[in-house]
C-alpha positions as semicolon CSV with decimal commas, in nm:
position;residue;x (nm);y (nm);z (nm)
1;M;-9,817;-1,078;6,566
2;G;-10,050;-0,820;6,456
3;R;-10,107;-0,507;6,682
4;M;-10,463;-0,568;6,711
5;S;-10,430;-0,918;6,827
6;M;-10,163;-0,806;7,084
7;L;-10,419;-0,555;7,247
8;K;-10,690;-0,823;7,241
9;E;-10,457;-1,036;7,441
10;L;-10,374;-0,769;7,668
11;W;-10,754;-0,702;7,718
12;D;-10,811;-1,066;7,770
13;F;-10,555;-1,081;8,040
14;M;-10,673;-0,795;8,231
15;K;-11,027;-0,919;8,227
16;A;-10,954;-1,264;8,343
17;R;-10,704;-1,171;8,602
18;K;-10,883;-0,838;8,715
19;K;-10,573;-0,615;8,664
20;W;-10,809;-0,321;8,589
21;W;-10,518;-0,107;8,742
22;L;-10,303;-0,173;8,458
23;A;-10,525;0,018;8,225
24;P;-10,463;0,381;8,326
25;V;-10,094;0,279;8,349
26;I;-10,085;0,196;7,980
27;V;-10,270;0,497;7,874
28;I;-10,054;0,727;8,033
29;L;-9,779;0,551;7,868
30;L;-9,914;0,571;7,541
31;L;-10,006;0,948;7,575
32;L;-9,625;1,018;7,698
33;G;-9,490;0,811;7,400
34;A;-9,723;1,035;7,151
35;L;-9,618;1,379;7,324
36;F;-9,266;1,273;7,269
37;F;-9,351;1,148;6,913
38;L;-9,522;1,482;6,833
39;A;-9,281;1,723;6,993
40;Q;-8,982;1,559;6,788
41;G;-8,834;1,873;6,642
42;S;-9,039;2,134;6,711
43;A;-9,029;2,466;6,897
44;V;-9,188;2,279;7,216
45;T;-8,907;2,042;7,262
46;P;-8,720;2,231;7,530
47;F;-9,014;2,302;7,726
48;I;-9,138;1,925;7,744
49;Y;-8,796;1,806;7,855
50;T;-8,801;2,038;8,137
51;L;-9,122;1,864;8,270
52;F;-8,904;1,573;8,337
C-alpha cells in the first residue's frame, strides 16, 4: 500500500465523517516525529528531551 493512498484514505475518511478535529492532531504528531528524527544524535537532543 502506497503512502499517498493511505493519506488519500485518511482525507476521504475525515471528509465523509466530518472529523476535522483529527487534522491538527495528525499535524502535531508528524511535527513531533520530525523533531525527534532531526534531533537524533545532535547537541540539541538533551534540551528536547527536557521538554517532555
